[in-house]
Each structure stands twice: as structure tokens, then as C-alpha cells.
C-alpha positions in Angstrom: -8.2 -5.1 18.5 -10.2 -8.3 19.6 -11.8 -8.7 22.9 -11.3 -11.8 25.2 -12.9 -11.0 28.3 -13.6 -7.7 30.3 -15.5 -6.7 33.2 -19.1 -6.1 32.4 -22.3 -4.9 33.7 -25.6 -7.1 33.6 -26.3 -7.4 29.9 -29.1 -5.5 28.2 -29.8 -3.8 25.0 -27.7 -0.5 24.6 -29.7 2.9 24.7 -29.9 4.9 21.4 -27.1 7.3 22.8 -24.6 4.3 23.6 -25.5 2.7 20.2 -24.8 6.0 18.3 -21.5 6.4 20.3 -20.4 2.9 19.1 -21.1 3.7 15.5 -19.1 7.0 15.8 -16.1 5.2 17.2 -16.5 2.6 14.4 -16.6 5.3 11.8 -13.4 7.1 13.6 -11.5 4.0 13.6 -12.2 2.9 9.9 -11.6 6.2 8.1 -8.3 6.6 10.3 -7.2 3.0 9.0 -8.1 3.4 5.3 -9.7 5.6 2.8 -13.3 5.2 2.5 -14.8 3.3 -0.7 -17.6 4.7 -2.8 -20.4 2.8 -0.6 -19.1 4.6 2.4 -19.0 7.9 0.7 -22.6 7.5 -0.5 -23.7 6.6 2.9 -22.1 9.6 4.5 -23.5 11.7 1.9 -27.2 10.6 2.4 -27.0 11.4 6.3 -29.6 14.0 7.3 -28.1 16.0 10.2 -30.5 17.7 12.5 -29.0 21.0 13.4 -29.4 21.9 17.0 -27.0 24.7 17.2 -24.2 22.6 18.6 -20.7 21.9 17.2 -21.1 18.3 16.7 -24.1 18.7 14.4 -22.4 21.5 12.5 -19.1 19.3 12.1 -21.4 16.4 10.9 -23.0 18.5 8.2 -19.5 19.6 6.9 -18.4 15.9 6.6 -21.7 15.1 4.9 -21.3 17.9 2.3 -17.6 17.1 1.8 -18.4 13.4 1.3 -20.8 14.2 -1.4 -18.0 15.9 -3.5 -15.1 13.3 -2.8 -14.0 10.4 -4.8 -12.3 7.0 -3.6 -9.4 7.5 -5.8 -8.6 11.1 -4.5 -9.0 10.2 -0.9 -6.8 7.0 -1.4 -4.0 9.3 -2.3 -4.9 11.8 0.7 -5.2 9.1 3.3 -1.7 8.0 2.3 -0.2 11.5 2.5 -2.1 12.5 5.6 -2.1 9.5 7.9 0.7 7.1 6.5 3.4 8.8 4.1 6.5 7.3 2.9 8.4 7.9 6.2 5.5 9.7 8.3 2.3 11.3 7.3 1.1 15.0 8.0 -0.5 13.4 11.1 1.1 10.6 13.2 -2.0 9.1 14.9 -0.1 7.4 17.8 -0.6 8.0 21.7 3.3 7.7 22.2 3.9 10.3 19.5 1.6 12.9 21.0 2.5 12.1 24.6 6.2 11.2 24.6 7.5 12.7 21.4 8.6 9.3 20.0 6.9 6.1 18.6 6.8 3.1 20.6 7.4 4.9 23.9 6.0 4.9 27.4 2.3 5.7 26.3 2.3 2.2 24.5 3.9 0.3 27.3 1.1 1.5 29.7 -1.5 0.8 27.2 -0.6 -2.8 26.4 -0.6 -3.4 30.4 -4.1 -2.2 30.4 -5.3 -4.1 27.3 -3.9 -7.2 28.9 -5.7 -6.5 32.1 -9.1 -5.7 30.3 -8.8 -8.7 28.1 -7.6 -7.3 24.7 -5.3 -8.7 22.2 -3.9 -7.0 18.9 -5.9 -8.5 15.9 -3.7 -10.6 13.8 -4.6 -8.5 10.7 -2.7 -5.6 11.5 0.9 -4.5 12.1 0.0 -1.2 13.6 1.0 -0.8 17.4 -1.9 -0.8 19.8 -1.5 3.0 20.5 -2.9 3.9 17.0 -6.1 6.0 17.4 -8.0 3.5 15.2 -7.1 0.8 17.7 -8.2 2.8 20.8 -11.6 3.7 19.1 -12.1 0.0 18.3 -11.5 -0.6 22.2 -13.8 2.0 23.1 -16.6 0.6 20.9 -16.2 -2.8 22.4 -16.2 -1.5 26.0 -19.4 0.3 25.3 -21.0 -2.5 23.6 -20.1 -4.8 26.7 -21.1 -2.0 28.9 -17.7 -2.5 30.7 -17.2 -0.7 34.1 -13.9 0.5 32.9 -15.1 2.6 29.8 -14.6 5.9 31.4 -11.3 5.2 32.9 -9.9 3.9 29.6 -10.9 6.8 27.8 -9.4 9.4 30.3 -6.3 7.6 30.6 -5.4 6.6 27.0 -7.6 8.8 24.8 -8.5 12.2 26.5 -4.6 13.4 27.0 -3.9 13.5 23.3 -6.8 12.5 20.8 -8.5 15.6 20.6 -5.1 17.3 19.6 -4.5 14.6 17.1 -7.8 15.2 15.4 -7.4 18.8 15.4 -4.0 18.4 13.4 -6.0 16.4 10.9 -8.5 19.1 10.7 -5.7 21.4 9.3 -4.9 19.4 6.3 -5.5 20.6 2.8 -7.9 17.7 1.8 -11.4 19.0 2.5 -12.9 15.6 3.4 -10.1 14.6 5.8 -10.2 18.2 7.4 -13.9 17.8 8.0 -13.3 14.3 9.5 -10.6 15.6 11.6 -12.6 18.4 13.0 -15.6 16.0 13.7 -13.4 13.7 15.4 -12.1 16.5 17.7 -15.6 17.7 18.4 -16.7 14.1 19.3 -13.6 13.4 21.5 -14.2 16.7 23.3 -17.8 15.5 23.9 -16.8 12.2 25.3 -14.3 13.7 27.6 -17.2 15.9 29.0 -19.3 12.8 29.3 -16.9 10.5 30.9 -14.5 12.5 33.1 -16.8 12.4 36.1 -17.4 8.7 35.7 -13.6 7.9 35.5 -13.0 8.4 39.1 -15.6 5.7 40.0 -14.3 3.0 37.6 -13.2 0.0 39.8 -10.1 -1.4 37.8 -6.7 0.5 38.2 -5.4 1.9 34.8 -1.7 2.4 34.5 -0.6 6.0 33.7 2.0 6.1 31.0 
């Protein structure tokens, strides 16, 4: 996704929490779109996770351990099998599929209306419909970076109703790295929902329900 314009709050540097959220959304988007290369696996394997007794820290530690054992070649084949497939993968990471049972359905139509309202356009280098979960994660990262007033409402309307279920399904595949990634994604989306649901009612721009 690319961002043309969006309602913003007065600019200032992101706090540490929001900067980390941007990075996590970026990681989710990247791993949903394509298999990790060796540099990304090495970076993940090098992370030191401080255990605080929470689910997110536990899931991060599991992904770190899985990254240390994985190879790009194996994960390239696994990514195709789990998320793309000859006809479809084990998991179909589109809002329309999870919300309407069909691809290119009502959820995509509603999303396109809101993306236009918020000033977003589909990037020219991708043919995926805009309701691919990777694209929605990219939008969230840009909304957080721009300190948009519409961050919470966008999340609650277009991500909260289905994305945790999608990532939970990925968490059940038979490739350890992708299963760990799915479980981390599920925990992160659920934590975001807890964070943002109270803010969504105060967002000033009307978002179209699918």
C-alpha cells in the first residue's frame, strides 16, 4: 500500500511503544507476503526476549527459537504451500474469505471505500487485492507512523473481526516456523484489539462496515 494523504495529529516523534508496533506490523506484512531470507532469519534468531510472563513474550521466544533452526529454502516451499498454493494455500489471508466466505466480496468493497477516504492506494508492484492481511498490516504501520486519528477505527473495522482467526489458523500448520509466526501474530492482533477498541468509538472519520 502507498499513502497519499491522511488525517494526522500534530507531528512529533513516535514513543517507544508505537515505534515497536510499527516494526511488528512491518514484520507481519513481510512474512505474510514472502518467505524470510537468511538475513531476516539471522536477525530474528538474534533477538533477546525478556520474559515477563505474558503471552506475547512467550510467542516471540518461540519464533526466535524456530528462526534459529529454519532455512530459507525450506521456508520458501512452506510459504507457498501454506499461504499461496497452486489453487489456494492452507490459509487464505484475505478479509473477504474470512468475513464473507468468498474472495473479492463485500469486505473488500468496504475496505476500498475506506482506503480511498483515508488517502491510500494499492502499490503498483503487487497484484494482491487490498484485503490481504499483509496490506492491512502495512496500512496500520503507516497510520501509526502518521499518527492518524483513524488508526483505532480502521483496525476495529477491517482487522479485528477476522485477523486473529486467520493467524490462529496459520498457527496450526505443520511447519514450525510458520506455526510459531501464526501464534505470535494471533497474540499481537489480540493485544492490539485490547489496546484500540476503546479508542475506536472516538475516531472522527466514519468507516464503512462490510
